C-alpha positions in Angstrom: -3.2 1.9 14.1 -0.2 3.2 12.2 -0.2 4.5 8.7 1.4 1.4 7.2 -1.1 -0.8 9.0 -4.0 1.3 7.7 -2.7 1.1 4.1 -2.4 -2.7 4.3 -5.8 -3.2 6.1 -7.7 -1.0 3.6 -6.0 -2.6 0.6 -6.9 -6.1 1.8 -10.5 -5.0 2.6 -10.8 -3.9 -1.0 -9.2 -7.1 -2.2 -6.5 -5.3 -4.1 -3.0 -6.6 -4.7 -0.1 -4.3 -4.1 0.3 -4.1 -7.9 -3.4 -3.1 -8.4 -3.2 -0.4 -5.7 0.0 0.9 -7.1 -1.7 1.2 -10.6 -4.6 3.1 -9.1 -2.2 5.5 -7.3 0.3 5.8 -10.1 3.1 4.2 -8.2 4.9 0.9 -8.3 4.0 -2.2 -6.4 7.4 -1.9 -4.7 6.4 1.6 -3.4 3.2 0.1 -1.9 5.2 -2.7 -0.3 7.6 -0.2 1.2 4.7 1.8 2.6 3.2 -1.3 4.2 6.5 -2.2 5.7 6.7 1.3 7.3 9.2 2.7 4.9 9.1 6.2 3.6 5.6 7.6 3.1 6.8 10.4 0.8 
């Protein structure tokens, strides 16, 4: 499983939206979306 697949799978298991996960991590929902699409992980 790739990093982006892991992020999405774990987020969905915790029933978090991209926005909610972003708030917990201090990043935007757009950043979470980019990570889940396999964009930059930095």
